[in-house]
C-alpha positions in Angstrom: 134.2 73.3 63.6 131.3 71.8 64.8 130.6 74.9 66.7 131.0 77.4 63.9 128.1 75.2 61.5 125.8 75.3 64.9 126.4 78.9 65.3 125.9 79.0 61.5 122.6 77.3 61.5 121.2 79.0 64.5 121.7 82.5 62.9 119.7 81.5 59.7 117.1 79.9 61.6 116.9 83.5 63.7 116.6 85.3 60.7 113.9 83.0 58.9 112.1 83.1 61.7 112.2 87.2 62.1 111.2 86.8 58.4 107.9 85.6 59.6 107.4 88.7 61.5 109.2 91.5 59.5 108.2 90.8 55.9 108.1 88.4 52.9 110.2 87.1 50.0 109.1 84.3 47.6 112.3 82.0 47.8 111.1 78.6 46.5 112.3 75.3 48.4 112.1 77.1 52.0 110.8 75.1 55.1 106.7 75.2 54.8 104.2 77.0 57.4 102.4 74.4 57.4 102.0 70.2 56.2 99.0 70.8 54.5 100.7 73.9 52.2 102.1 73.5 49.1 103.5 77.5 48.6 106.8 78.3 49.4 107.6 80.2 52.4 107.8 83.8 53.2 112.0 84.7 53.9 113.2 88.2 53.8 114.8 90.3 51.7 118.2 90.1 54.5 118.0 86.2 54.7 117.9 85.7 50.9 121.5 85.7 50.6 122.3 83.0 52.8 118.7 80.7 51.6 119.6 80.9 48.4 122.6 81.7 46.2 120.1 82.0 42.8 119.6 86.3 41.9 116.4 87.4 42.3 114.8 88.5 39.0 111.7 90.2 40.0 110.6 91.7 42.8 105.9 92.6 43.5 105.7 95.4 45.8 102.5 96.5 47.7 102.5 98.7 50.1 105.0 97.7 53.2 104.4 93.9 51.2 107.0 92.4 48.9 107.9 89.3 46.8 111.2 88.5 45.4 111.3 85.7 42.6 114.6 84.1 41.3 113.7 81.5 38.5 112.9 78.6 40.0 110.4 80.7 42.1 108.5 81.8 38.7 109.1 78.5 36.9 107.3 77.2 40.0 103.8 79.2 39.4 102.0 77.8 36.5 103.7 78.3 33.1 101.9 80.1 29.8 103.1 79.6 26.9 101.8 82.3 23.5 103.4 81.9 19.9 103.3 85.2 18.4 105.2 87.6 15.9 106.0 90.9 17.8 107.3 94.4 16.4 110.8 93.9 17.7 111.5 90.8 16.2 111.3 88.8 13.0 108.9 85.7 12.5 106.9 83.8 15.1 108.1 83.5 18.4 107.2 81.7 21.7 107.1 82.7 24.4 107.4 81.0 27.8 106.3 82.4 31.5 103.9 83.0 34.2 101.0 84.6 33.1 100.4 88.0 34.6 97.1 87.1 36.2 98.3 84.0 37.7 101.1 86.1 38.9 98.9 88.8 40.8 96.7 86.1 42.2 99.8 84.5 44.1 100.7 87.7 45.1 96.8 88.6 46.5 96.8 91.3 43.9 93.5 92.4 42.8 93.3 96.3 41.9 95.0 99.3 40.9 98.2 100.1 38.4 101.5 98.3 38.2 104.6 100.5 37.6 106.6 98.0 35.8 110.4 98.9 35.9 113.4 97.5 33.9 116.8 97.3 34.6 117.7 100.7 33.4 115.1 102.1 35.5 112.9 102.7 32.2 109.6 102.1 33.7 105.7 102.1 32.2 102.7 101.8 34.1 100.1 99.0 33.5 96.6 98.4 34.8 95.8 95.5 36.8 92.8 94.9 34.7 95.3 93.9 31.7 96.0 90.7 33.6 93.3 88.4 32.0 92.9 85.3 30.5 94.7 84.9 27.9 96.4 88.1 28.3 100.2 89.0 29.1 102.8 87.2 30.2 105.9 87.4 32.1 108.0 85.7 29.8 111.4 83.8 31.1 111.9 82.0 27.8 111.7 83.2 24.3 112.0 79.5 21.7 112.7 77.4 24.6 116.2 79.6 25.7 116.5 82.0 28.6 116.5 85.4 27.6 119.8 87.0 28.1 119.9 91.4 29.0 121.1 91.5 25.1 118.4 90.1 24.3 115.4 91.8 26.1 116.1 89.2 29.0 115.9 88.1 31.4 112.4 88.8 31.6 110.0 90.4 29.4 105.9 91.7 29.6 104.8 89.6 26.5 101.3 90.1 25.2 99.5 87.6 22.6 99.6 90.5 19.7 99.0 87.8 17.1 95.6 86.5 19.0 93.9 89.8 19.6 93.6 93.0 17.6 93.1 95.2 20.7 96.7 94.2 21.3 97.9 95.4 18.3 98.2 99.2 19.5 101.0 102.2 21.1 99.1 101.9 24.4 99.8 98.1 24.8 103.1 97.7 23.0 104.6 100.6 25.4 103.4 98.2 28.2 105.2 95.5 26.4 108.5 96.6 28.6 111.9 94.1 28.5 114.2 93.3 31.6 111.4 93.8 34.1 112.7 93.5 37.5 110.2 94.7 39.5 106.8 95.5 39.9 105.0 98.7 42.1 101.7 98.0 42.8 99.9 101.9 43.0 
């Protein structure tokens, strides 16, 4: 039994070590790259199932670089709250999530466009210039409750529609994709 555990640990360590060379996938709670760093360490997609059992909710891809976020990784980023009405819901709603600005800063994306794609492969294009202070968020809570797929979740790009008349336009409504599961930087 001890040998089997040791072999499993060695295999996991080898996979995580390979991750640092092969590519990046963000997984919270992984070992830190350096004792002064507070950001979670990157783990390759091949080691994800071993490193964590939490489902991946969002993948951000920029060329060869890919970051994957489970709920805990999204919640570890700065939280933003928006109170707004939407054309898809009744009354004022409260959404919590990570601002698009903070997510893209974390992913080191500064320009271009985002191909935002939902679970059902529906996709929209969002300019990176939309990622501004007091702009859209990637919501993971609606009225303090995680959103199910039936309720436009688990992730929904929500703009503060009531706060800015520019956000009350068909172009912006079309960018408000729900059941979001991936962003590709173009």
